[in-house]
TIRO-851322 format. One line per field, with one value per residue (C-alpha): residue number from 1; residue in one letter; x, y, z. Coordinates in pm, 1 decimal. Layout:
k: NUM, ...
r: a, ...
xx: X, ...
yy: Y, ...
zz: Z, ...
This chain:
k: 1, 2, 3, 4, 5, 6, 7, 8, 9, 10, 11, 12, 13, 14, 15, 16, 17, 18, 19, 20, 21, 22, 23, 24, 25, 26, 27, 28, 29, 30, 31, 32, 33, 34, 35, 36, 37, 38, 39, 40, 41, 42, 43, 44, 45, 46, 47, 48, 49, 50, 51, 52, 53, 54, 55, 56, 57, 58, 59, 60, 61, 62, 63, 64, 65, 66, 67, 68, 69, 70, 71, 72, 73, 74, 75, 76, 77, 78, 79, 80, 81, 82, 83, 84, 85, 86, 87, 88, 89, 90, 91, 92, 93, 94, 95, 96, 97, 98, 99, 100, 101, 102, 103, 104, 105, 106, 107, 108, 109, 110, 111, 112, 113, 114, 115, 116, 117, 118, 119, 120, 121, 122, 123, 124, 125, 126, 127, 128, 129, 130, 131, 132, 133, 134, 135, 136, 137, 138, 139, 140, 141, 142, 143, 144, 145, 146, 147, 148, 149, 150, 151, 152, 153, 154, 155, 156, 157, 158, 159, 160, 161, 162, 163, 164, 165, 166, 167, 168, 169, 170, 171, 172, 173, 174, 175, 176, 177, 178, 179, 180, 181, 182, 183, 184, 185, 186, 187, 188, 189, 190, 191, 192, 193, 194, 195, 196, 197, 198, 199, 200, 201, 202, 203, 204, 205, 206, 207, 208, 209, 210, 211, 212, 213, 214, 215, 216, 217, 218, 219, 220, 221, 222, 223, 224, 225, 226, 227, 228, 229, 230, 231, 232, 233, 234, 235, 236, 237, 238, 239, 240, 241, 242, 243, 244, 245, 246, 247, 248, 249, 250, 251, 252, 253, 254, 255, 256, 257, 258, 259, 260, 261, 262, 263, 264, 265, 266, 267, 268, 269, 270, 271, 272, 273, 274, 275, 276, 277, 278, 279, 280, 281, 282, 283, 284, 285, 286, 287, 288, 289, 290, 291, 292, 293, 294, 295, 296, 297, 298, 299, 300, 301, 302, 303, 304, 305, 306, 307, 308, 309, 310, 311, 312, 313, 314, 315, 316, 317, 318, 319, 320, 321, 322, 323, 324, 325, 326, 327, 328, 329, 330, 331, 332, 333, 334, 335, 336, 337, 338, 339, 340, 341, 342, 343, 344, 345, 346, 347, 348, 349, 350, 351, 352, 353, 354, 355, 356, 357, 358, 359, 360, 361, 362, 363, 364, 365, 366, 367, 368, 369, 370, 371, 372, 373, 374, 375, 376, 377
r: m, g, a, s, a, t, f, s, m, q, i, a, a, a, r, p, c, i, s, n, s, a, r, v, s, t, s, k, i, a, p, l, a, r, a, s, f, c, g, s, y, h, a, i, a, s, p, k, l, l, s, s, r, s, p, m, t, v, s, t, g, k, f, i, t, r, a, m, s, q, d, t, a, s, t, g, s, n, g, l, p, i, d, l, r, g, k, r, a, f, i, a, g, i, a, d, d, n, g, y, g, w, a, i, a, k, a, l, a, a, a, g, a, e, i, l, v, g, t, w, v, p, a, l, n, i, f, e, t, s, l, r, r, g, k, f, d, e, s, r, k, l, p, n, g, s, l, m, k, i, t, k, v, y, p, l, d, a, v, f, d, s, p, e, d, v, p, e, d, i, k, t, n, k, r, y, a, g, s, s, n, w, t, v, k, e, v, a, e, l, v, k, n, d, f, g, t, i, d, i, l, v, h, s, l, a, n, g, p, e, v, s, k, p, l, l, e, t, s, r, k, g, y, l, a, a, i, s, a, s, s, y, s, f, v, s, l, l, q, h, f, l, p, i, m, n, p, g, g, a, t, l, s, l, t, y, i, a, s, e, r, t, i, p, g, y, g, g, g, m, s, s, a, k, a, a, l, e, s, d, t, r, v, l, a, f, e, a, g, r, k, g, n, i, r, v, n, t, i, s, a, g, p, l, g, s, r, a, a, k, a, i, g, f, i, e, k, m, i, d, y, s, y, a, n, a, p, i, k, k, e, l, s, a, d, e, v, g, n, a, a, a, f, l, v, s, p, l, a, s, a, v, t, g, s, v, v, y, v, d, n, g, l, h, t, m, g, l, a, m, d, s, p, t, l, a, l
xx: 1679.3, 1351.2, 1029.9, 1039.0, 775.0, 777.9, 619.4, 477.6, 337.7, -1.8, -191.2, -563.6, -871.9, -964.5, -1207.3, -1387.8, -1202.9, -1416.8, -1329.2, -1442.8, -1621.2, -1494.9, -1382.6, -1011.5, -861.6, -488.7, -456.6, -124.1, -142.1, 70.4, 371.0, 258.1, 394.6, 275.8, 333.0, 321.3, 190.5, 0.9, 297.3, 551.3, 894.3, 1002.3, 692.5, 803.9, 822.9, 1077.0, 912.6, 1250.4, 1403.4, 1087.6, 1059.0, 1423.4, 1461.7, 1128.6, 1082.0, 716.3, 621.1, 358.6, 387.7, 71.1, 174.4, 345.8, 203.3, 351.1, 107.7, 157.7, -185.6, -406.9, -755.5, -1032.7, -1205.9, -902.9, -844.9, -1204.5, -1155.7, -980.1, -700.6, -434.4, -466.2, -690.0, -950.5, -928.7, -1288.4, -1368.4, -1712.6, -1946.8, -1654.2, -1597.3, -1247.6, -1139.8, -793.3, -628.5, -353.4, -437.3, -374.3, -298.4, -251.9, 115.1, 136.9, 114.1, -223.9, -351.9, -201.3, -367.3, -698.9, -681.9, -599.6, -889.2, -1123.7, -1015.8, -1108.7, -1453.2, -1425.5, -1598.5, -1341.7, -1361.3, -1067.2, -928.2, -723.5, -502.5, -703.6, -460.9, -450.7, -825.9, -929.0, -655.2, -727.6, -1102.6, -1057.6, -817.9, -1063.8, -1352.8, -1162.1, -1044.6, -678.5, -652.3, -864.3, -569.0, -433.5, -783.9, -812.0, -863.8, -756.5, -1107.2, -1099.8, -1336.1, -1233.3, -1179.7, -1466.8, -1403.0, -1739.1, -1650.5, -1351.4, -1324.8, -1095.7, -862.4, -572.9, -477.0, -244.8, -551.7, -779.7, -1069.0, -1162.6, -1032.6, -681.3, -665.4, -455.8, -579.5, -317.2, -445.3, -809.4, -739.3, -497.5, -625.7, -520.7, -793.8, -1056.7, -1375.7, -1325.6, -1477.5, -1504.5, -1159.5, -1015.5, -994.5, -1291.0, -1509.0, -1421.6, -1504.6, -1839.5, -1908.7, -1827.4, -2060.2, -2341.0, -2286.1, -2225.3, -2273.7, -1971.2, -1645.9, -1449.3, -1100.6, -888.1, -564.5, -310.4, -90.6, 31.8, 378.5, 544.9, 873.4, 937.9, 1306.0, 1356.8, 1667.4, 1839.9, 2050.4, 1891.3, 2160.6, 2047.7, 1673.9, 1478.8, 1230.7, 954.0, 1058.6, 1098.0, 758.2, 597.5, 729.1, 595.4, 259.5, 197.7, 358.1, 277.0, 35.9, -198.3, -251.3, -335.1, -582.2, -745.5, -796.5, -915.2, -1191.3, -1280.1, -1278.7, -1633.8, -1767.5, -1559.9, -1738.5, -1603.6, -1353.8, -1227.1, -865.6, -634.6, -307.0, -24.4, 302.0, 645.6, 1008.7, 1327.8, 1474.5, 1272.3, 1526.4, 1835.0, 2032.4, 1954.5, 2183.4, 1989.7, 1648.0, 1640.6, 1426.2, 1284.1, 1127.8, 1314.5, 1190.2, 834.7, 847.2, 984.4, 698.4, 449.0, 573.6, 564.7, 215.2, 108.7, 182.0, 10.1, -291.3, -324.4, -389.3, -613.0, -819.8, -831.5, -975.1, -1202.3, -1342.3, -1202.8, -1000.6, -664.6, -373.1, -72.7, 187.4, 375.4, 746.3, 791.7, 1120.2, 1235.5, 1018.5, 1057.6, 783.3, 766.3, 758.2, 1062.7, 1260.3, 1267.4, 1528.7, 1754.6, 1901.3, 1607.7, 1739.3, 2052.5, 1834.9, 1648.8, 1975.0, 2111.1, 1802.9, 1822.6, 2190.8, 2164.8, 1818.2, 1785.1, 1531.0, 1707.4, 1425.3, 1253.6, 982.7, 656.8, 371.5, 126.9, 318.2, 251.3, -111.8, -143.7, 8.0, -231.5, -530.7, -423.3, -365.5, -709.2, -885.3, -1030.7, -731.4, -521.7, -776.5, -511.1, -246.3, -226.3, 42.1, 283.0, 538.1, 514.0, 814.4, 746.8, 1097.8, 1232.7, 1398.9, 1636.0, 1569.6, 1739.6, 2077.1, 2367.3, 2625.4, 2611.7, 2682.9, 2800.6, 3051.7, 3397.0, 3550.3, 3403.3, 3591.5, 3931.0
yy: -1405.5, -1336.2, -1517.1, -1860.4, -2099.4, -2469.6, -2562.2, -2906.3, -3060.1, -3213.2, -3429.7, -3394.2, -3497.8, -3256.1, -2989.6, -2722.5, -2393.0, -2125.2, -1777.5, -1443.8, -1232.3, -881.1, -560.0, -499.7, -222.7, -193.2, 163.6, 276.6, 538.9, 851.5, 815.5, 920.5, 915.7, 898.0, 1142.0, 1168.8, 877.1, 734.0, 651.4, 380.0, 534.4, 365.6, 458.7, 755.2, 900.5, 1118.5, 1307.1, 1443.8, 1101.8, 951.0, 1206.4, 1177.7, 802.2, 653.8, 656.1, 548.9, 821.3, 1079.8, 1400.6, 1587.8, 1885.3, 1778.4, 1427.0, 1147.2, 899.4, 575.5, 463.8, 282.9, 422.7, 200.8, 233.1, 85.9, -171.0, -287.5, -441.7, -729.8, -727.4, -635.3, -910.1, -1057.5, -834.6, -690.3, -618.3, -493.9, -356.7, -423.1, -449.1, -211.3, -130.2, 28.4, 181.0, 277.7, 535.0, 803.6, 1159.5, 1329.8, 1247.8, 1159.7, 799.9, 435.9, 429.9, 691.5, 506.9, 183.8, 363.4, 496.5, 154.7, -7.4, 273.9, 242.1, -126.7, -32.9, -63.6, 170.8, 350.4, 418.4, 583.5, 591.0, 905.8, 981.8, 1208.5, 1506.0, 1512.5, 1472.1, 1838.2, 1926.0, 1616.0, 1673.0, 2044.0, 1968.5, 1720.6, 1963.0, 2251.6, 2043.1, 2047.4, 1678.3, 1691.1, 1656.4, 1354.0, 1206.9, 1165.3, 807.8, 671.1, 721.9, 1091.7, 1071.1, 1160.1, 897.1, 914.8, 859.3, 760.5, 837.9, 942.5, 813.5, 955.0, 674.0, 624.4, 259.6, 274.1, 245.1, -58.3, 75.2, 388.0, 227.8, 224.6, 599.7, 786.1, 1110.1, 1325.1, 1207.0, 1256.8, 1618.3, 1685.8, 1971.1, 1780.2, 1528.1, 1787.9, 1764.2, 1399.7, 1095.8, 720.0, 693.7, 382.7, 66.6, -100.2, 210.0, 265.5, -96.6, -51.8, 269.1, 104.0, -183.8, 56.0, 265.3, -4.2, -345.8, -518.7, -464.3, -686.5, -536.1, -409.3, -220.9, -131.4, 159.8, 269.5, 309.8, 526.6, 507.3, 806.7, 713.4, 595.9, 812.1, 642.1, 326.8, 23.0, 23.2, 369.9, 306.8, 327.1, 62.9, 318.9, 408.4, 45.4, -56.9, 249.6, 142.6, -209.4, -80.9, 165.5, -27.9, -394.3, -462.3, -205.9, -450.7, -731.3, -503.4, -386.4, -740.2, -855.1, -593.6, -584.4, -959.4, -1005.4, -761.7, -887.1, -1085.0, -1437.9, -1438.6, -1092.9, -987.5, -780.2, -616.0, -435.4, -268.4, -384.0, -315.1, -510.3, -382.6, -663.7, -915.4, -718.5, -457.8, -103.4, 122.9, 427.7, 261.1, 242.7, 298.8, -52.2, 3.1, -291.4, -506.9, -383.5, -477.6, -821.9, -869.4, -755.5, -1018.8, -1293.4, -1189.0, -1198.9, -1570.9, -1650.7, -1431.5, -1587.4, -1920.1, -1786.9, -1546.3, -1800.2, -2071.5, -1839.5, -1618.1, -1731.8, -1408.5, -1378.3, -1192.0, -1065.0, -790.6, -592.3, -528.1, -207.9, -55.7, 293.6, 564.6, 909.0, 1038.2, 1319.8, 1059.4, 887.8, 1207.9, 1146.2, 881.3, 1144.9, 961.4, 852.5, 1003.8, 792.9, 484.3, 570.5, 620.7, 292.9, 104.4, 255.0, 162.6, -191.2, -339.2, -593.7, -367.5, -35.7, 216.3, 423.1, 256.4, 449.6, 426.9, 330.5, 3.6, -75.1, 24.0, -211.4, -500.2, -427.0, -432.7, -773.7, -915.7, -817.6, -927.4, -1269.6, -1320.8, -1381.1, -1608.2, -1868.5, -1620.2, -1572.7, -1551.1, -1405.7, -1126.1, -988.5, -782.0, -474.1, -329.1, -385.5, -699.2, -520.9, -780.5, -1047.8, -875.8, -981.5, -755.0, -383.4, -327.4, 27.6, -83.1, 72.1, -270.8, -392.4, -122.1, -244.4
zz: 235.1, 57.6, 121.8, -32.2, -150.1, -220.3, -547.5, -615.5, -927.3, -883.7, -1128.9, -1090.6, -1275.5, -1550.3, -1440.3, -1636.1, -1646.7, -1487.6, -1602.4, -1469.0, -1723.0, -1673.3, -1826.7, -1860.2, -1654.2, -1685.0, -1568.5, -1431.9, -1169.0, -1126.6, -897.6, -559.8, -210.4, 145.5, 420.9, 800.1, 1006.6, 716.9, 493.6, 447.3, 465.7, 146.3, -50.0, -251.8, -598.0, -766.7, -1055.2, -1166.1, -1204.7, -1348.2, -1622.1, -1719.3, -1708.1, -1807.9, -2184.3, -2162.3, -1917.1, -2008.7, -1807.2, -1712.1, -1508.0, -1190.2, -1212.4, -1415.8, -1562.8, -1745.9, -1847.3, -2091.4, -2118.2, -1992.6, -2327.7, -2502.0, -2229.5, -2234.6, -2575.1, -2404.6, -2660.9, -2408.5, -2150.8, -1882.7, -1721.2, -1372.8, -1282.6, -933.0, -1010.6, -720.1, -477.0, -186.2, -56.8, 269.2, 244.1, 571.7, 547.7, 293.4, 407.5, 75.7, -292.9, -259.5, -146.9, -230.7, -61.4, -305.5, -603.2, -490.9, -442.4, -798.5, -941.5, -755.9, -856.4, -1219.9, -1198.7, -1068.9, -689.8, -447.8, -230.4, 143.3, 315.6, 669.2, 736.3, 1035.3, 1263.4, 1275.4, 894.6, 842.4, 814.3, 566.2, 357.3, 342.1, 272.1, -12.0, -160.4, -130.7, -288.9, -581.3, -487.6, -572.7, -888.6, -1125.0, -941.1, -908.0, -1284.3, -1394.6, -1733.8, -1878.0, -1783.9, -1486.2, -1132.1, -865.8, -621.4, -253.1, -109.8, 251.8, 458.7, 815.3, 1084.9, 1195.7, 1431.6, 1396.7, 1696.8, 1918.9, 1904.6, 2114.9, 2313.9, 2631.5, 2482.9, 2422.1, 2681.3, 2830.5, 2658.8, 2319.5, 2413.4, 2504.3, 2219.1, 2004.1, 1690.9, 1772.9, 1863.1, 1661.6, 1566.9, 1732.3, 1687.0, 1530.5, 1695.9, 1483.6, 1651.5, 1616.9, 1251.1, 1167.2, 1339.8, 1148.9, 816.4, 907.1, 994.5, 680.8, 420.2, 577.6, 426.8, 240.4, 3.6, 14.4, 303.1, 235.6, 504.1, 397.9, 740.2, 883.0, 1141.0, 1327.9, 1552.1, 1576.8, 1218.4, 1177.4, 1471.9, 1433.3, 1593.1, 1862.4, 1965.9, 1944.2, 2267.7, 2375.8, 2340.8, 1986.5, 1884.0, 2017.6, 1860.7, 1519.0, 1568.5, 1689.7, 1407.9, 1124.3, 1183.1, 1469.1, 1317.9, 1030.0, 1272.2, 1447.7, 1125.8, 999.5, 1340.9, 1346.8, 976.4, 910.7, 1047.0, 784.8, 490.2, 223.6, 165.3, -118.4, -21.9, 1.8, 219.2, 132.8, 312.3, 211.6, 319.5, 228.4, 160.4, 489.4, 647.0, 518.2, 412.7, 602.1, 487.7, 692.6, 803.5, 799.1, 1175.3, 1480.1, 1462.6, 1120.8, 966.6, 1254.5, 1199.2, 831.2, 917.3, 1162.6, 899.3, 654.1, 914.7, 1018.0, 652.4, 639.0, 968.6, 894.5, 549.5, 721.2, 995.2, 781.5, 499.7, 718.5, 914.8, 641.3, 304.4, 294.1, 119.9, 281.2, 85.0, 109.7, -155.0, -105.4, -302.3, -409.0, -311.4, -452.2, -273.5, -37.2, 208.2, 482.5, 335.1, 362.2, 736.3, 660.3, 510.9, 211.7, 1.4, -321.1, -284.4, -241.2, -560.4, -747.8, -610.5, -725.6, -1072.6, -1104.3, -970.0, -1030.4, -1313.6, -1483.6, -1526.2, -1486.5, -1222.6, -1020.1, -1013.3, -766.2, -1039.6, -1082.9, -718.4, -767.0, -1063.9, -868.1, -583.3, -817.8, -944.0, -594.8, -465.2, -783.4, -872.6, -1102.6, -789.6, -623.2, -535.9, -417.2, -40.7, 226.9, -28.7, -31.4, -384.6, -492.6, -701.3, -713.5, -1064.7, -927.5, -688.8, -417.4, -629.5, -636.5, -417.7, -578.8, -648.5, -1015.1, -947.2, -684.0, -736.8, -682.2, -1010.1, -1197.8, -1076.6
């Protein structure tokens, strides 16, 4: 079953309402998807389906954007403000312009945050070259017409906590040649030396080398690799970044409904890793909250089609299933996840922590498939 919460009514003495003065930013980011190590297998986008099924979609080349300009939003006539100006975010798990991590980065940037990125070491050169040559310029466009600025890109392999953990075959691997200081501990130290502190930490990492195997056929090595890369990596990141996070900051990760419901084909221990990530979210919310006044939440996003997700082999069917059966009958786009992320790390969500927030058009609520042939009998 889904994460549950117990609500209680409390009567308290009246207190003044303290509001945050801020500029509205309700930008919606183009559907993007993650790839390689740095992507959640469910985090994907299908431009074909989006353009054909989303009546409010505006197509700009190969990117789909649903957006309100910051100039329009700043009037305050369209809702509460999300203002992240003066905040600094470190986003672990961006290797191209195709993933949830990228969509979240754009949403935070549109709200005014400074963006730092951690990129998987083997993908670093291609990512930085693409940025430098303007390959991502179209997808870097923010609602006000400016380009998202990434202040610094750090090489990162979140599977390794410190240099002592790196095996010799990785140290000598040519894919890691030319990069240094890329373990979690070292990256946190570099960020501290470069910027002092951060306010927002985003975990957009997932990898399961045996994801296409049923759990019954998954090896111990494959299972533990999925746990290490997809869930413990979040624990490690928070462990090392918490000392440089400003009080009142927030962290965020990405999960998937396979953590609590059976998704045949989502194997290799990935469902177990997502379940662990959600459990850790609750425990870390307590520990980081008490230790550093830091909030910890995770977004359970619906199927959206990435290159990484294609490793599963049936992602288009998952997208079709969601469209046919979710309470809200439309395609999910990555910008909707980005918008939710911006809210969760903003002062507007100052009392939200330890939560699994579903951004899936309500698919997680369903116990019966509306397109089941049995319903037609």
